[in-house]
N, CA, C and O of each residue as an XYZ file, in Angstrom:
892
protein
N     -82.540    -63.111      6.791
C     -81.101    -62.420      7.402
C     -81.685    -62.147      8.935
O     -82.743    -61.555      9.149
N     -80.803    -62.687      9.973
C     -81.143    -62.539     11.276
C     -79.855    -62.592     12.080
O     -78.869    -63.138     11.584
N     -79.808    -62.049     13.304
C     -78.402    -62.396     14.142
C     -78.837    -62.319     15.656
O     -79.527    -61.404     16.106
N     -78.373    -63.343     16.365
C     -78.242    -62.871     17.744
C     -77.613    -62.328     18.528
O     -76.644    -63.006     18.868
N     -77.715    -61.019     19.201
C     -76.614    -60.294     19.722
C     -76.721    -60.667     21.228
O     -77.786    -60.887     21.805
N     -75.140    -60.723     21.952
C     -75.372    -60.853     23.462
C     -74.756    -59.231     23.813
O     -74.248    -58.440     23.018
N     -74.923    -59.118     24.812
C     -74.499    -57.461     25.594
C     -74.561    -56.264     24.661
O     -73.767    -55.335     24.515
N     -75.748    -56.543     24.051
C     -75.883    -55.086     23.202
C     -75.945    -53.861     24.405
O     -75.479    -52.727     24.299
N     -76.531    -54.338     25.359
C     -76.775    -52.980     26.218
C     -75.636    -53.250     27.540
O     -75.406    -54.387     27.953
N     -75.121    -52.277     27.990
C     -74.169    -51.957     29.321
C     -75.081    -52.541     30.109
O     -76.287    -52.331     30.241
N     -74.098    -53.566     30.791
C     -74.437    -54.631     31.881
C     -75.488    -53.760     33.051
O     -76.611    -54.189     33.315
N     -75.052    -52.782     33.540
C     -75.672    -51.919     34.628
C     -77.204    -50.989     34.179
O     -78.151    -50.690     34.908
N     -76.990    -50.707     32.743
C     -78.437    -50.218     32.207
C     -79.410    -51.736     31.958
O     -80.567    -51.834     32.368
N     -78.793    -52.668     31.333
C     -79.336    -53.811     31.326
C     -80.265    -54.159     32.734
O     -81.479    -54.342     32.646
N     -79.560    -54.222     33.988
C     -79.888    -54.852     35.347
C     -81.236    -53.820     35.749
O     -82.343    -54.130     36.191
N     -80.632    -52.405     35.387
C     -81.983    -51.569     35.511
C     -83.236    -51.537     34.711
O     -84.316    -51.593     35.300
N     -83.192    -51.469     33.700
C     -84.343    -51.780     32.524
C     -84.949    -53.236     33.261
O     -86.094    -53.217     33.712
N     -84.247    -54.291     33.338
C     -85.068    -55.168     33.896
C     -85.933    -54.935     35.308
O     -87.009    -55.487     35.545
N     -85.337    -54.133     36.074
C     -85.669    -54.086     37.326
C     -86.726    -52.990     37.391
O     -87.540    -52.982     38.315
N     -86.735    -51.763     36.119
C     -88.020    -50.970     35.632
C     -89.024    -51.181     34.899
O     -89.681    -50.389     34.224
N     -89.144    -52.441     35.072
C     -90.120    -52.708     33.550
C     -91.546    -52.047     33.837
O     -92.094    -52.059     34.939
N     -92.017    -51.521     32.776
C     -93.396    -50.926     32.740
C     -94.391    -52.099     33.883
O     -93.948    -53.246     33.836
N     -95.304    -51.958     34.594
C     -95.985    -52.543     35.465
C     -97.269    -53.073     34.599
O     -97.908    -52.260     33.930
N     -97.662    -54.575     34.631
C     -98.761    -54.998     33.974
C     -99.782    -54.163     34.096
O    -100.159    -53.566     33.087
N    -100.402    -53.962     35.282
C    -101.778    -52.821     34.649
C    -101.537    -51.658     33.998
O    -102.317    -50.749     34.282
N    -100.618    -51.399     33.144
C    -100.566    -50.681     32.303
C    -100.822    -51.348     30.771
O    -100.862    -50.651     29.758
N    -100.969    -52.633     30.773
C    -100.800    -53.581     29.493
C    -102.317    -53.782     28.941
O    -103.238    -53.655     29.747
N    -102.553    -54.046     27.788
C    -103.721    -54.316     27.240
C    -103.732    -55.869     27.340
O    -102.558    -56.141     27.592
N    -104.379    -56.937     27.280
C    -104.565    -58.519     26.973
C    -105.039    -58.430     26.003
O    -106.159    -57.948     25.834
N    -104.105    -58.996     24.874
C    -104.713    -59.329     23.625
C    -104.533    -61.027     23.408
O    -103.637    -61.658     22.847
N    -105.766    -61.478     24.092
C    -105.972    -63.076     24.032
C    -106.934    -63.877     23.045
O    -108.045    -63.350     22.974
N    -106.776    -65.042     22.251
C    -107.882    -65.656     21.418
C    -108.316    -64.565     20.269
O    -109.383    -64.757     19.684
N    -107.579    -63.522     19.963
C    -108.406    -63.023     18.878
C    -107.906    -63.246     17.053
O    -106.705    -63.367     16.813
N    -108.744    -63.274     16.099
C    -108.593    -63.485     15.056
C    -107.554    -62.855     14.291
O    -107.539    -61.651     14.033
N    -106.524    -63.840     13.866
C    -105.629    -63.268     12.773
C    -105.677    -63.494     11.533
O    -106.060    -64.655     11.392
N    -105.454    -62.898     10.328
C    -105.899    -62.674      9.269
C    -105.079    -64.287      8.473
O    -104.042    -64.735      8.961
N    -105.498    -64.701      7.715
C    -104.912    -65.923      6.616
C    -105.159    -67.101      7.659
O    -104.317    -67.932      7.317
N    -105.769    -67.564      8.615
C    -106.182    -68.463      9.200
C    -104.986    -68.884     10.114
O    -104.788    -70.090     10.255
N    -103.991    -67.787     10.886
C    -103.114    -68.135     11.684
C    -103.701    -67.902     13.020
O    -104.502    -67.020     13.330
N    -103.100    -68.971     13.887
C    -103.531    -68.863     15.214
C    -103.404    -67.772     16.015
O    -102.496    -67.022     15.657
N    -104.167    -67.345     17.232
C    -103.829    -66.343     17.938
C    -102.493    -65.885     18.717
O    -101.935    -66.572     19.572
N    -102.125    -64.776     18.339
C    -100.604    -64.579     19.512
C    -100.921    -63.888     20.890
O    -100.892    -62.674     21.092
N    -101.218    -64.839     21.775
C    -101.746    -64.588     23.247
C    -100.596    -63.646     23.969
O     -99.439    -64.039     24.112
N    -100.989    -62.558     24.337
C     -99.782    -61.782     25.150
C    -100.819    -60.468     26.272
O    -102.028    -60.247     26.335
N     -99.730    -59.909     26.934
C    -100.281    -58.710     27.529
C     -99.193    -57.533     26.549
O     -97.963    -57.521     26.580
N     -99.957    -56.758     25.854
C     -99.465    -55.662     25.299
C     -99.233    -54.333     25.620
O    -100.203    -53.763     26.121
N     -98.086    -53.587     25.455
C     -98.352    -51.947     25.460
C     -97.462    -51.626     24.381
O     -96.321    -52.042     24.176
N     -98.340    -50.613     23.557
C     -97.121    -49.626     22.685
C     -96.818    -48.405     23.452
O     -97.451    -47.772     24.297
N     -95.810    -48.282     22.975
C     -94.955    -46.720     23.532
C     -95.793    -45.805     22.637
O     -96.034    -45.952     21.438
N     -96.103    -45.038     23.287
C     -96.282    -43.508     22.931
C     -96.247    -42.240     23.623
O     -96.797    -42.464     24.701
N     -95.862    -40.921     23.577
C     -94.857    -39.933     23.905
C     -95.712    -40.118     25.424
O     -95.047    -40.327     26.438
N     -97.174    -40.029     25.495
C     -97.800    -39.728     26.790
C     -97.888    -40.482     27.595
O     -98.613    -40.242     28.560
N     -97.053    -41.890     27.479
C     -96.853    -43.082     28.119
C     -95.845    -42.592     29.232
O     -96.008    -42.894     30.414
N     -94.773    -41.803     28.776
C     -93.441    -41.368     29.315
C     -93.726    -40.894     30.947
O     -92.765    -40.931     31.715
N     -94.657    -40.585     31.300
C     -94.840    -39.848     32.915
C     -95.034    -41.344     34.212
O     -94.924    -41.434     35.434
N     -95.292    -42.084     33.342
C     -95.727    -43.583     33.914
C     -94.734    -44.728     33.733
O     -95.074    -45.873     34.032
N     -93.489    -44.454     33.243
C     -92.409    -45.284     33.197
C     -91.414    -44.495     33.782
O     -91.414    -43.265     33.819
N     -90.508    -45.299     34.267
C     -89.174    -45.181     35.296
C     -87.908    -44.347     34.553
O     -87.494    -44.759     33.469
N     -87.365    -43.259     35.132
C     -86.024    -42.950     34.147
C     -85.172    -43.387     33.407
O     -84.579    -42.665     32.605
N     -84.917    -44.855     33.561
C     -84.210    -45.635     32.957
C     -84.720    -46.013     31.755
O     -83.882    -46.180     30.869
N     -86.089    -46.231     31.422
C     -86.257    -46.434     30.411
C     -86.779    -45.481     29.459
O     -86.789    -45.778     28.264
N     -87.208    -44.381     29.860
C     -87.320    -42.974     29.410
C     -85.957    -42.682     28.657
O     -86.034    -42.125     27.562
N     -84.538    -43.067     29.239
C     -83.686    -42.542     28.586
C     -83.446    -43.582     27.733
O     -82.933    -43.197     26.683
N     -83.632    -44.779     27.805
C     -83.671    -45.514     26.858
C     -84.393    -45.639     25.769
O     -84.058    -46.273     24.768
N     -85.559    -44.947     25.953
C     -86.539    -44.845     24.643
C     -85.769    -43.643     23.663
O     -85.729    -43.903     22.461
N     -85.284    -42.608     24.030
C     -85.195    -41.219     23.469
C     -83.559    -41.902     23.002
O     -83.166    -41.444     21.929
N     -82.808    -42.693     23.525
C     -81.523    -43.052     22.827
C     -82.106    -43.747     21.531
O     -81.588    -43.606     20.424
N     -82.886    -44.275     21.698
C     -83.587    -45.550     20.089
C     -83.736    -44.787     19.892
O     -82.591    -44.541     19.511
N     -84.464    -43.504     19.687
C     -85.257    -42.787     18.494
C     -83.749    -41.538     17.858
O     -83.751    -40.667     16.987
N     -82.813    -41.965     18.665
C     -81.703    -40.990     17.767
C     -81.195    -41.498     16.645
O     -81.645    -42.556     16.206
N     -80.214    -40.848     16.028
C     -79.826    -41.179     14.783
C     -78.776    -42.114     14.988
O     -78.547    -42.949     14.114
N     -78.069    -42.075     16.098
C     -77.029    -43.462     15.915
C     -77.910    -44.724     15.807
O     -77.760    -45.337     14.750
N     -78.898    -45.297     16.778
C     -79.484    -46.313     16.534
C     -79.988    -46.388     15.058
O     -79.719    -47.460     14.516
N     -80.735    -45.386     14.208
C     -81.376    -45.156     12.951
C     -80.150    -46.226     11.974
O     -80.210    -47.281     11.343
N     -78.860    -44.980     12.401
C     -77.712    -45.852     11.284
C     -76.955    -46.839     11.559
O     -76.088    -47.238     10.781
N     -77.273    -47.531     13.095
C     -77.133    -48.996     13.143
C     -78.081    -49.330     12.301
O     -77.503    -49.639     11.260
N     -79.263    -49.446     12.162
C     -80.102    -50.557     11.195
C     -79.752    -50.189      9.830
O     -79.823    -50.985      8.894
N     -79.366    -48.952      9.720
C     -78.791    -48.729      8.139
C     -77.600    -49.737      7.851
O     -77.455    -50.586      6.972
N     -76.925    -49.399      8.742
C     -75.755    -50.762      8.632
C     -75.643    -51.710      8.649
O     -74.725    -52.319      8.101
N     -76.615    -52.223      9.339
C     -76.850    -53.743      9.183
C     -77.962    -54.123      7.966
O     -77.831    -55.310      7.664
N     -78.536    -53.758      7.540
C     -79.561    -53.980      6.288
C     -79.009    -53.645      5.033
O     -79.521    -53.851      3.932
N     -77.592    -52.949      5.359
C     -76.880    -51.870      3.587
C     -77.761    -51.267      3.136
O     -77.965    -51.459      1.937
N     -78.793    -50.146      3.972
C     -79.350    -49.103      3.341
C     -78.639    -47.899      3.037
O     -77.553    -47.519      3.476
N     -79.199    -47.509      2.448
C     -78.689    -45.820      2.138
C     -78.379    -44.702      3.333
O     -79.258    -44.822      4.186
N     -77.478    -43.709      3.670
C     -77.349    -43.438      4.561
C     -78.534    -42.205      4.965
O     -78.497    -41.745      6.106
N     -79.334    -41.815      4.211
C     -80.392    -41.278      4.214
C     -81.837    -41.963      4.257
O     -82.907    -41.365      4.373
N     -81.652    -43.283      4.143
C     -82.772    -44.080      3.893
C     -83.913    -43.737      5.174
O     -83.385    -43.992      6.256
N     -85.235    -43.262      5.311
C     -85.898    -43.234      6.161
C     -86.326    -44.569      6.851
O     -86.710    -45.551      6.215
N     -86.205    -44.503      8.485
C     -86.787    -45.431      8.813
C     -87.423    -45.029     10.206
O     -86.649    -44.503     11.005
N     -88.823    -45.222     10.619
C     -89.781    -44.992     11.279
C     -89.768    -45.978     12.065
O     -89.967    -47.149     11.742
N     -89.449    -45.411     13.539
C     -89.696    -46.707     14.574
C     -91.062    -46.723     15.146
O     -91.744    -45.705     15.266
N     -91.454    -47.950     15.507
C     -92.480    -48.101     16.825
C     -92.044    -49.074     17.695
O     -91.224    -49.892     17.280
N     -92.463    -49.135     18.879
C     -91.758    -49.855     19.839
C     -93.090    -50.329     20.977
O     -94.003    -49.556     21.263
N     -92.988    -51.508     21.437
C     -93.778    -52.042     22.172
C     -93.100    -52.957     23.065
O     -91.953    -53.376     22.904
N     -94.008    -53.283     24.168
C     -93.671    -54.382     25.518
C     -94.628    -55.467     25.161
O     -95.775    -55.238     24.777
N     -94.164    -56.549     25.288
C     -94.853    -57.833     25.623
C     -94.864    -58.297     26.750
O     -93.806    -57.976     27.291
N     -95.635    -59.026     27.571
C     -95.546    -59.992     28.407
C     -96.372    -61.279     28.070
O     -97.558    -61.058     27.830
N     -96.052    -62.300     28.021
C     -96.687    -63.461     27.699
C     -96.376    -64.779     28.781
O     -95.323    -65.208     29.252
N     -97.855    -65.215     28.940
C     -97.795    -65.931     30.143
C     -98.255    -67.476     29.959
O     -98.960    -67.712     28.978
N     -97.963    -68.389     30.697
C     -98.013    -69.921     30.375
C     -98.914    -69.986     29.421
O     -99.922    -69.280     29.405
N     -98.558    -71.021     28.369
C     -99.646    -71.382     27.509
C     -99.704    -70.379     25.982
O    -100.108    -70.576     24.836
N     -99.147    -69.393     26.617
C     -98.964    -68.584     25.243
C     -97.895    -69.106     24.270
O     -96.909    -69.803     24.504
N     -98.343    -68.591     23.128
C     -97.326    -68.641     21.858
C     -97.548    -67.854     20.867
O     -98.456    -67.030     20.982
N     -96.764    -67.919     19.638
C     -96.649    -66.961     18.791
C     -96.576    -68.159     17.254
O     -95.649    -68.924     16.986
N     -97.492    -68.016     16.699
C     -97.938    -68.846     15.989
C     -96.875    -68.244     14.139
O     -96.783    -67.090     13.721
N     -96.467    -69.128     13.690
C     -95.635    -69.048     12.456
C     -96.236    -67.896     11.462
O     -97.376    -67.877     10.999
N     -95.293    -67.031     11.266
C     -96.045    -65.733     10.436
C     -94.716    -64.635      9.957
O     -93.581    -64.522     10.419
N     -95.419    -63.910      8.830
C     -94.194    -63.133      8.391
C     -94.988    -61.838      8.767
O     -96.189    -61.823      9.034
N     -94.041    -60.604      8.751
C     -94.763    -59.031      8.915
C     -94.917    -58.689      7.777
O     -94.588    -59.131      6.676
N     -95.617    -57.597      8.260
C     -96.281    -56.411      7.428
C     -95.091    -56.212      6.460
O     -93.925    -56.470      6.761
N     -95.607    -55.604      4.965
C     -94.482    -55.018      3.941
C     -93.766    -53.855      4.324
O     -92.637    -53.422      4.092
N     -94.809    -53.451      5.017
C     -94.039    -52.100      5.324
C     -93.023    -52.039      6.356
O     -92.405    -50.987      6.521
N     -92.786    -53.078      7.079
C     -91.745    -53.276      8.444
C     -90.399    -53.933      7.098
O     -90.419    -54.555      6.036
N     -89.287    -53.245      8.097
C     -87.853    -53.391      7.453
C     -87.318    -54.562      8.353
O     -86.320    -55.245      8.124
N     -88.153    -54.659      9.392
C     -87.293    -55.563     10.669
C     -87.538    -55.385     11.692
O     -88.136    -54.331     11.907
N     -87.260    -56.197     12.767
C     -87.433    -56.107     14.198
C     -86.336    -56.246     15.312
O     -85.510    -57.151     15.198
N     -86.302    -55.630     16.084
C     -85.213    -55.798     17.161
C     -85.829    -56.402     18.327
O     -86.280    -55.528     19.066
N     -85.996    -57.466     18.719
C     -86.743    -57.674     19.865
C     -85.387    -57.710     21.356
O     -84.175    -57.890     21.228
N     -85.941    -57.542     22.271
C     -84.732    -57.185     23.512
C     -85.474    -58.416     24.679
O     -86.664    -58.306     24.975
N     -84.636    -59.514     25.244
C     -85.362    -60.107     26.123
C     -84.741    -59.689     27.812
O     -83.604    -59.629     28.281
N     -85.598    -59.542     28.169
C     -85.607    -58.852     29.798
C     -86.073    -59.593     30.658
O     -86.917    -59.093     31.401
N     -85.752    -60.805     30.826
C     -85.958    -61.864     31.753
C     -84.484    -62.073     32.570
O     -83.510    -61.507     32.075
N     -84.333    -62.709     33.559
C     -83.154    -63.477     33.933
C     -83.385    -64.718     34.759
O     -84.523    -65.158     34.924
N     -82.457    -65.208     35.210
C     -82.305    -66.331     35.470
C     -83.282    -66.355     37.130
O     -83.655    -67.417     37.627
N     -83.430    -65.616     37.476
C     -84.099    -65.332     38.937
C     -85.782    -65.167     38.777
O     -86.590    -65.170     39.706
N     -86.142    -64.991     36.998
C     -87.590    -65.476     36.823
C     -87.805    -65.761     35.972
O     -88.864    -65.339     35.507
N     -86.666    -67.007     34.854
C     -86.900    -67.272     33.841
C     -86.029    -68.599     33.882
O     -84.888    -68.570     34.344
N     -86.585    -69.731     33.399
C     -86.066    -70.717     32.975
C     -85.771    -70.998     31.169
O     -86.705    -71.174     30.387
N     -84.406    -70.993     30.777
C     -84.532    -71.365     29.273
C     -85.361    -72.323     28.744
O     -85.807    -72.099     27.619
N     -85.778    -73.708     29.503
C     -86.290    -74.982     29.345
C     -87.745    -74.788     29.011
O     -88.422    -75.581     28.356
N     -88.386    -73.008     29.822
C     -89.639    -73.026     29.623
C     -90.135    -72.220     27.988
O     -91.228    -72.017     27.459
N     -88.699    -71.927     27.589
C     -89.141    -71.883     25.923
C     -89.116    -70.128     25.935
O     -88.403    -69.617     26.798
N     -89.809    -69.293     25.082
C     -89.466    -68.125     25.016
C     -88.400    -67.716     23.650
O     -88.280    -66.534     23.327
N     -87.876    -68.496     23.123
C     -87.130    -68.065     22.156
C     -87.953    -67.829     21.009
O     -89.079    -68.312     20.893
N     -87.434    -67.132     20.207
C     -87.761    -66.551     18.916
C     -87.288    -67.872     17.573
O     -86.125    -68.138     17.269
N     -88.093    -68.290     17.177
C     -87.568    -69.250     16.265
C     -87.494    -68.747     14.648
O     -88.493    -68.266     14.112
N     -86.234    -68.902     13.938
C     -86.601    -68.585     12.471
C     -87.154    -69.935     11.636
O     -86.972    -71.144     11.783
N     -87.761    -69.291     10.884
C     -88.347    -70.903      9.838
C     -88.411    -70.551      8.678
O     -88.766    -69.531      8.086
N     -87.942    -71.723      8.357
C     -87.461    -71.533      6.364
C     -88.692    -72.336      5.913
O     -89.009    -73.383      6.478
N     -89.433    -71.775      4.797
C     -90.062    -72.549      4.372
C     -89.524    -73.198      2.787
O     -90.183    -74.021      2.151
N     -88.456    -72.737      2.426
C     -87.765    -73.409      1.309
C     -88.665    -72.657      0.009
O     -88.696    -73.183     -1.104
N     -89.260    -71.585      0.261
C     -90.310    -71.031     -0.982
C     -91.243    -71.592     -1.052
O     -91.890    -70.961     -1.887
N     -91.879    -72.491     -0.702
C     -93.477    -73.323     -0.629
C     -94.603    -72.611     -0.538
O     -95.636    -72.772     -1.188
N     -94.217    -71.292      0.841
C     -95.595    -70.730      1.236
C     -95.883    -69.439      0.800
O     -94.947    -68.661      0.986
N     -96.674    -69.056      0.385
C     -96.772    -67.308      0.218
C     -97.320    -66.664      1.710
O     -98.000    -67.007      2.677
N     -96.788    -65.860      1.368
C     -96.622    -64.755      2.923
C     -98.142    -64.868      3.609
O     -98.251    -65.102      4.813
N     -99.397    -64.670      2.679
C    -100.422    -64.531      3.266
C    -101.406    -66.103      3.294
O    -102.490    -66.295      2.742
N    -100.676    -66.972      4.043
C    -101.155    -68.056      4.365
C    -100.510    -68.498      5.992
O     -99.865    -67.783      6.759
N    -100.986    -70.044      6.183
C    -100.757    -70.274      7.895
C     -99.994    -71.638      7.911
O    -100.584    -72.636      8.325
N     -98.886    -71.706      7.536
C     -98.286    -72.889      7.783
C     -98.148    -73.412      8.721
O     -97.862    -72.484      9.477
N     -98.133    -74.626      9.511
C     -97.693    -75.147     10.972
C     -96.319    -75.503     10.788
O     -95.755    -75.717      9.715
N     -95.745    -75.553     12.161
C     -94.401    -75.886     12.324
C     -94.192    -77.262     11.216
O     -93.423    -77.095     10.269
N     -94.825    -78.465     11.358
C     -94.475    -79.346     10.619
C     -93.852    -79.336      8.986
O     -93.263    -80.161      8.288
N     -94.338    -77.908      8.801
C     -94.502    -77.381      7.333
C     -92.997    -76.559      7.050
O     -92.639    -76.084      5.972
N     -92.296    -76.544      8.247
C     -91.318    -75.759      7.932
C     -90.283    -75.985      8.269
O     -90.420    -77.015      8.928
N     -88.857    -75.614      8.280
C     -87.651    -75.877      8.813
C     -86.719    -75.175      9.847
O     -85.850    -74.387      9.475
N     -86.905    -75.454     11.023
C     -86.253    -74.624     12.004
C     -84.357    -74.275     11.511
O     -83.345    -74.975     11.566
N     -84.612    -72.934     11.080
C     -83.057    -72.437     11.031
C     -82.323    -71.700     11.631
O     -81.373    -71.124     11.101
N     -82.686    -71.587     12.989
C     -82.264    -70.772     13.756
C     -83.230    -70.298     15.274
O     -84.459    -70.223     15.263
N     -82.519    -70.066     16.288
C     -83.410    -69.509     17.305
C     -82.185    -68.566     18.362
O     -80.979    -68.673     18.582
N     -83.137    -67.768     18.754
C     -82.411    -66.967     19.742
C     -82.374    -67.308     21.254
O     -82.978    -68.321     21.607
N     -81.710    -66.548     22.203
C     -81.646    -66.863     23.689
C     -82.189    -66.405     24.328
O     -82.364    -65.249     23.943
N     -82.689    -66.612     25.287
C     -83.822    -65.711     26.164
C     -82.865    -64.786     27.301
O     -82.903    -63.559     27.391
N     -82.105    -65.605     28.039
C     -81.320    -65.064     28.991
C     -79.637    -64.249     28.613
O     -79.152    -64.248     27.482
N     -79.149    -63.783     29.512
C     -77.952    -62.935     29.252
C     -77.592    -61.911     28.675
O     -76.444    -61.745     28.265
N     -78.610    -61.000     28.552
C     -78.912    -59.419     28.191
C     -78.351    -59.892     26.386
O     -77.277    -59.729     25.807
N     -79.381    -60.380     26.046
C     -79.867    -60.957     24.626
C     -80.731    -60.087     23.804
O     -81.678    -59.430     24.237
N     -80.357    -60.133     22.682
C     -81.514    -59.500     21.465
C     -81.018    -59.989     20.148
O     -79.855    -60.242     19.832
N     -82.384    -60.100     19.253
C     -82.305    -60.724     18.340
C     -83.003    -59.516     17.256
O     -83.929    -58.728     17.449
N     -82.175    -59.736     16.118
C     -82.322    -58.809     15.152
C     -82.539    -59.642     13.635
O     -81.671    -60.321     13.088
N     -83.678    -59.439     13.217
C     -84.069    -59.806     11.975
C     -84.955    -58.888     10.998
O     -85.796    -58.041     11.299
N     -84.357    -59.459      9.310
C     -84.837    -58.278      8.448
C     -86.191    -59.275      8.072
O     -86.337    -60.495      8.148
N     -87.160    -58.105      7.607
C     -88.242    -58.618      6.980
C     -88.002    -58.756      5.268
O     -87.319    -57.980      4.599
N     -88.785    -60.007      4.730
C     -88.632    -60.574      3.757
C     -90.145    -61.310      3.726
O     -90.902    -61.628      4.643
N     -90.246    -61.437      2.314
C     -91.511    -62.661      1.771
C     -91.309    -63.984      2.581
O     -92.328    -64.624      2.840
N     -90.422    -64.335      2.895
C     -89.850    -65.632      3.749
C     -89.632    -65.689      4.982
O     -89.549    -66.738      5.620
N     -89.518    -64.539      5.440
C     -88.921    -64.521      6.918
C     -89.862    -65.042      8.428
O     -89.989    -64.478      9.515
N     -90.376    -66.271      7.938
C     -91.513    -66.759      8.816
C     -90.540    -66.637     10.203
O     -89.334    -66.496      9.997
N     -90.978    -66.681     11.491
C     -90.637    -66.803     12.508
C     -91.775    -67.114     13.908
O     -92.940    -67.017     13.521
N     -91.684    -67.381     15.076
C     -92.501    -68.274     15.960
C     -92.014    -68.331     16.918
O     -90.786    -68.414     16.906
N     -92.715    -68.314     18.200
C     -92.233    -68.699     19.353
C     -93.582    -69.687     20.205
O     -94.707    -69.348     20.572
N     -92.899    -70.908     20.282
C     -93.346    -72.286     20.743
C     -94.227    -72.193     22.356
O     -93.870    -71.613     23.381
N     -95.301    -72.889     22.123
C     -96.269    -72.541     23.429
C     -95.117    -72.402     24.708
O     -94.159    -73.174     24.704
N     -95.276    -71.304     25.874
C     -94.383    -71.524     26.435
C     -95.130    -72.324     28.120
O     -96.306    -72.467     28.455
N     -94.061    -72.628     28.716
C     -94.206    -73.623     29.846
C     -93.916    -73.259     31.319
O     -93.730    -73.866     32.374
N     -93.961    -72.162     30.950
C     -93.414    -71.272     32.728
C     -94.658    -71.810     33.486
O     -95.754    -72.092     33.002
N     -94.260    -71.891     34.753
C     -95.125    -72.091     35.950
C     -96.131    -70.161     36.174
O     -95.755    -68.990     36.131
N     -97.508    -70.895     36.406
C     -98.524    -69.833     36.498
C     -97.923    -68.370     37.460
O     -97.518    -68.456     38.619
N     -97.998    -66.964     36.583
C     -97.458    -65.900     37.647
C     -95.791    -65.665     36.896
O     -95.142    -64.678     37.241
N     -95.269    -66.559     35.971
C     -93.992    -66.211     35.181
C     -94.828    -65.702     33.525
O     -95.788    -66.130     32.886
N     -93.688    -64.421     33.321
C     -93.997    -64.277     32.011
C     -92.910    -63.897     31.312
O     -92.114    -63.160     31.893
N     -92.640    -64.291     29.975
C     -92.023    -64.095     28.969
C     -91.879    -62.574     29.034
O     -92.995    -62.054     29.048
N     -90.949    -61.745     29.076
C     -91.015    -60.233     28.904
C     -90.085    -59.732     27.475
O     -89.231    -60.604     27.314
N     -90.006    -59.108     26.849
C     -89.490    -58.510     25.629
C     -89.984    -57.580     25.619
O     -90.974    -57.286     26.289
N     -89.217    -56.675     24.601
C     -89.126    -55.282     24.216
C     -89.096    -55.289     22.741
O     -88.224    -56.013     22.262
N     -89.773    -54.713     21.994
C     -89.420    -54.874     20.412
C     -89.432    -53.511     19.804
O     -90.458    -52.838     19.891
N     -88.467    -53.092     19.249
C     -88.511    -52.142     17.782
C     -88.480    -52.827     16.986
O     -87.785    -53.809     16.724
N     -89.727    -52.043     16.260
C     -89.859    -52.235     14.955
C     -89.292    -51.282     14.052
O     -89.212    -50.096     14.374
N     -88.845    -51.758     12.817
C     -88.357    -49.925     11.690
C     -89.035    -50.444     10.813
O     -89.009    -51.625     10.468
N     -89.843    -49.383     10.296
C     -90.902    -49.054      9.267
C     -90.375    -48.628      8.073
O     -89.476    -47.809      8.264
N     -90.612    -48.896      6.764
C     -90.575    -47.944      5.501
C     -91.358    -46.793      5.661
O     -92.290    -46.751      6.464
N     -91.035    -45.859      4.945
C     -91.722    -44.597      4.939
C     -92.803    -45.008      3.925
O     -92.493    -44.791      2.753
N     -94.060    -45.583      4.151
C     -94.971    -45.964      2.754
C     -96.192    -45.045      3.020
O     -96.279    -44.444      4.091
N     -97.130    -44.932      2.056
C     -98.166    -44.008      1.943
C     -99.106    -44.619      3.016
O     -99.982    -43.830      3.371
N     -99.138    -45.888      3.646
C    -100.037    -46.161      4.630
C     -99.233    -45.419      5.808
O     -99.893    -44.528      6.344
N     -97.873    -45.621      6.341
C     -97.243    -44.672      7.237
C     -97.958    -43.389      7.496
O     -98.482    -42.951      8.521
N     -97.857    -42.979      6.479
C     -97.897    -41.367      6.171
C     -99.707    -40.841      6.449
O     -99.974    -39.746      6.945
N    -100.505    -41.589      6.132
C    -101.790    -41.615      6.367
C    -102.186    -41.905      7.626
O    -103.118    -41.386      8.240
N    -101.394    -42.812      8.016
C    -101.799    -43.008      9.622
C    -101.093    -42.231     10.078
O    -101.403    -42.193     11.268
N    -100.327    -41.570      9.906
C     -99.878    -40.349     10.835
C    -100.487    -38.953     10.847
O    -100.474    -38.089     11.724
N    -101.201    -38.980      9.234
C    -101.805    -37.882      9.504
C    -103.064    -37.825     10.258
O    -103.526    -36.755     10.653
N    -103.709    -39.130     10.494
C    -104.762    -39.225     11.069
C    -104.180    -39.811     12.777
O    -104.714    -40.693     13.450
N    -103.071    -39.072     13.103
C    -102.755    -39.038     14.499
C    -102.219    -40.535     15.010
O    -102.137    -40.775     16.215
N    -101.931    -41.330     14.192
C    -101.277    -42.894     14.657
C     -99.944    -43.201     13.948
O     -99.537    -43.066     12.794
N     -99.535    -43.571     14.863
C     -97.988    -44.429     14.848
C     -98.319    -45.287     13.306
O     -99.384    -45.336     12.691
N     -96.944    -45.939     12.957
C     -96.905    -46.914     12.292
C     -97.561    -48.133     12.257
O     -97.934    -48.726     11.245
N     -97.713    -48.563     13.694
C     -98.828    -49.807     13.678
C    -100.090    -49.465     13.727
O    -100.887    -50.336     13.377
N    -100.384    -48.748     13.961
C    -101.995    -47.873     13.622
C    -102.327    -47.651     15.134
O    -103.517    -47.728     15.437
N    -101.598    -47.439     15.922
C    -101.976    -46.950     17.571
C    -101.849    -45.327     17.493
O    -100.863    -44.701     17.105
N    -102.929    -44.866     17.897
C    -103.158    -43.767     18.208
C    -101.774    -42.944     19.285
O    -101.374    -43.364     20.371
N    -101.398    -41.983     18.708
C    -100.079    -41.446     19.368
C    -100.459    -40.919     20.845
O     -99.919    -41.269     21.895
N    -101.661    -39.867     20.660
C    -102.101    -39.392     22.230
C    -102.948    -40.050     22.712
O    -103.616    -40.823     22.026
N    -103.119    -39.903     23.976
C    -103.846    -40.773     24.968
C    -102.714    -41.467     25.702
O    -102.963    -42.269     26.602
């Protein structure tokens, strides 16, 4: 289950968030690391949200982050996925900047995840749709277990997001919710810029990580 959404954000707020995106110097390079099940590396610069980061963020982003952590946005998720009105939802959030040559190989997400909401923060001033960056929805027709590494040739493209024009993309996590981003062809110095909200179930793993001072993704909340 997935949906491509246009104008989720007010136009002036979208413009401000694009203008005030976090500086790349805050990000960690995640390049060439080994993924489970033989899947190819997901190359990008990554920045995980944590409360201690807020002083380094612009007011527009602090306001947006606080709004996303409110009950209205949780209820939006509950409504979209048909969840109960009191179903616990634990959010984690991160930014990804991806350079030329980067890609996201076909994969499904961890079982603790309910789904993801991807916000695209490129504009025609810094991105061309022909360079790629679309999130692809891939169907395995029930042939591949989630702990495997199918290639594009093994899957059928069932849908794709759009990158420009105040777009976001929400999809639910299932055993067959394969998705990917093909290799970017942008010129050097350009980045695919996304902000991702991950909705997590309240599992024993999530609770144990919280006891140890970590968020649901395993990142330390402090520091």
